[in-house]
C-alpha positions as CSV (number, residue, x, y, z in Angstrom):
1,M,24.6,-2.7,1.1
2,R,22.8,-2.0,4.3
3,F,24.8,-1.2,7.4
4,D,24.0,-2.4,10.9
5,L,24.0,0.3,13.7
6,N,23.6,0.3,17.4
7,I,21.8,3.3,18.7
8,K,23.9,3.1,22.0
9,D,27.0,4.0,19.9
10,F,25.6,7.6,19.9
11,N,25.6,10.1,22.8
12,T,22.1,11.4,21.9
13,I,19.1,10.6,19.7
14,N,19.8,13.9,17.9
15,E,23.4,12.7,17.1
16,F,22.1,9.4,15.9
17,W,19.5,11.0,13.5
18,A,22.0,13.6,12.3
19,F,24.4,10.7,11.5
20,I,21.7,8.8,9.5
21,I,20.6,11.7,7.3
22,Q,24.0,13.2,6.6
23,H,24.3,10.7,3.8
24,D,22.7,11.2,0.4
25,K,20.0,8.6,-0.1
26,W,20.4,7.6,3.6
27,Y,17.4,5.4,3.3
28,L,19.3,3.1,1.0
29,K,22.2,2.8,3.5
30,Y,20.3,2.5,6.7
31,S,17.1,0.7,7.8
32,P,15.3,0.7,11.1
33,H,15.4,-3.1,10.9
34,N,19.2,-3.0,11.0
35,T,19.5,-0.6,14.0
36,K,19.9,-2.2,17.4
37,G,17.8,-0.6,20.1
38,I,15.9,1.8,17.9
39,D,12.5,0.5,19.1
40,N,13.1,2.2,22.5
41,Y,13.2,5.6,20.8
42,L,10.1,5.6,18.6
43,P,8.4,8.7,20.1
44,Q,11.6,10.8,19.8
45,L,12.3,9.6,16.2
46,E,8.7,9.8,14.9
47,P,8.7,13.5,14.0
48,W,12.2,13.4,12.4
49,I,11.3,10.3,10.3
50,I,8.0,11.6,9.1
51,N,9.5,15.1,8.3
52,Q,12.3,13.4,6.4
53,T,10.2,11.0,4.4
54,N,7.7,13.8,3.7
55,D,10.5,15.9,2.4
56,L,11.7,13.0,0.2
57,R,8.2,12.6,-1.2
58,K,8.0,16.4,-1.9
59,K,11.4,16.4,-3.8
60,M,10.6,13.0,-5.5
61,D,14.3,12.4,-6.0
62,F,14.1,8.6,-5.8
63,S,13.3,5.8,-8.1
64,Y,10.3,3.5,-7.6
65,D,12.8,0.8,-6.5
66,D,14.4,3.2,-4.0
67,Y,11.0,4.2,-2.6
68,V,10.6,0.7,-1.1
69,K,13.5,1.6,1.2
70,V,12.0,5.1,2.0
71,I,8.7,3.5,3.2
72,E,10.5,1.0,5.4
73,W,10.9,3.9,7.8
74,D,7.2,5.0,7.6
75,N,6.0,1.4,7.9
76,W,8.2,0.8,10.9
77,L,6.3,3.5,12.7
78,I,2.9,2.3,11.4
79,R,3.6,-1.3,12.4
80,A,4.8,-0.3,15.9
81,D,1.6,1.7,16.4
82,M,-0.5,-1.3,15.3
83,A,1.5,-3.8,17.4
84,K,-0.5,-5.7,20.1
85,S,2.0,-4.7,22.7
86,K,1.0,-1.0,22.3
87,K,4.3,0.3,23.7
88,F,4.1,3.1,21.1
89,N,1.1,5.2,20.0
90,R,1.7,7.3,17.0
91,N,1.3,11.1,17.4
92,K,-1.4,11.9,14.8
93,A,-0.2,15.5,14.7
94,F,2.7,14.2,12.6
95,K,1.0,13.2,9.3
96,F,2.4,11.5,6.3
97,K,2.2,13.8,3.2
98,Q,2.3,13.3,-0.5
99,F,2.6,15.8,-3.4
100,C,1.4,15.8,-7.0
101,F,4.4,15.0,-9.2
102,A,3.3,17.6,-11.8
103,C,2.1,20.6,-9.8
104,K,3.6,19.8,-6.4
105,K,0.5,20.6,-4.4
106,E,-0.3,18.4,-1.4
107,I,-2.6,15.5,-2.2
108,S,-4.0,12.6,-0.2
109,F,-1.4,10.2,1.0
110,F,-1.2,7.0,-1.2
111,Q,2.0,5.3,-0.1
112,R,1.7,2.8,-3.0
113,Y,1.8,5.6,-5.6
114,P,4.6,8.0,-4.7
115,K,4.8,9.8,-8.0
116,C,1.1,10.1,-9.0
117,I,-0.6,13.3,-10.1
118,C,-3.6,15.1,-8.7
119,R,-7.1,15.2,-10.2
120,A,-6.6,18.6,-11.8
121,C,-3.4,17.4,-13.5
122,V,-5.1,14.1,-14.6
123,D,-7.7,16.3,-16.4
124,E,-4.9,17.9,-18.4
125,T,-3.2,14.7,-19.7
126,T,-2.9,14.3,-23.5
127,D,-1.6,12.0,-26.2
128,L,1.7,12.7,-27.9
129,Q,0.0,15.2,-30.3
130,G,-1.6,17.2,-27.4
131,R,-5.2,15.8,-27.6
132,K,-6.7,15.3,-24.2
133,V,-7.2,11.7,-22.9
134,E,-8.9,10.1,-20.0
135,F,-8.8,6.6,-18.4
136,F,-11.4,4.4,-16.9
137,N,-11.7,1.0,-15.4
138,T,-13.0,-1.6,-17.8
139,E,-15.1,-3.5,-15.2
140,A,-17.7,-2.2,-12.8
141,L,-15.7,-3.5,-9.8
142,G,-12.8,-1.2,-10.5
143,H,-10.6,-3.5,-12.6
144,G,-8.7,-2.9,-15.8
145,C,-7.6,0.3,-17.5
146,Q,-8.7,1.7,-20.8
147,G,-8.0,5.1,-22.3
148,Y,-10.3,7.2,-24.4
149,Y,-10.1,10.6,-26.0
150,S,-11.7,13.2,-23.9
151,G,-15.1,14.5,-25.0
152,T,-16.0,11.3,-26.9
153,N,-18.2,9.7,-24.3
154,Q,-15.9,6.8,-24.2
155,T,-16.5,5.9,-27.8
156,E,-13.1,6.7,-29.3
157,K,-10.5,4.5,-27.7
158,Y,-7.0,5.6,-26.9
159,D,-5.1,2.3,-27.1
160,T,-2.2,2.9,-24.8
161,N,-1.8,3.6,-21.1
162,T,0.9,6.3,-21.8
163,C,-0.1,9.9,-21.6
164,Y,1.8,13.3,-21.4
165,L,1.7,16.4,-19.3
166,N,4.2,19.3,-19.3
167,G,6.8,17.4,-21.3
168,N,6.7,14.4,-19.0
169,E,5.6,10.9,-19.9
170,Y,3.1,9.2,-17.5
171,F,1.4,5.9,-17.4
172,A,-2.1,5.1,-16.3
173,K,-3.0,1.8,-14.5
174,E,-5.7,0.2,-12.4
175,A,-5.3,1.2,-8.8
176,R,-5.1,-1.5,-6.2
177,F,-8.6,-1.1,-4.8
178,G,-10.2,0.2,-8.0
179,G,-10.1,3.4,-9.9
180,I,-7.2,4.7,-12.0
181,V,-3.9,6.1,-10.9
182,I,-1.5,8.0,-13.2
183,Q,2.2,8.2,-12.3
184,V,5.3,9.5,-14.1
185,K,7.3,7.0,-16.0
186,E,10.9,6.5,-15.0
């Protein structure tokens, strides 16, 4: 259940934000779309929102379904920045961050794939018996996903999109604009 808030019910913006994040999984309970008057405080809230959503992405303590609610906050800032009215210009000093699920190092921000792994970790994925695997698009334009055993020049197929790394099960799939992305399975 989402709760409606009115930002004017708080004495300060700090008080408002402290109220929001005091709850575990606050992003499931509150939405910028259900908060009256919040658009007037975009510049003040931007660093807090970005720091908080970056922290959530670092901890990765959310399900893929929950993540849709996390990115509501990011997207609210992005859309406001892109709006024709231009009442708000994002401060590019505050950047959205993402981290490799396996090794936790910072990687490029791909909002669509919150629990993906970095290139170095992709290179270490294996089948269930520990044999290294790799995945490729099946078509030249970046569509499809097919696994192969590493070192076989794509001649020995690996007929599943499931792979393993450090005791975790992952899945490979075609990325939205081509290429392959590997994320942890829930």
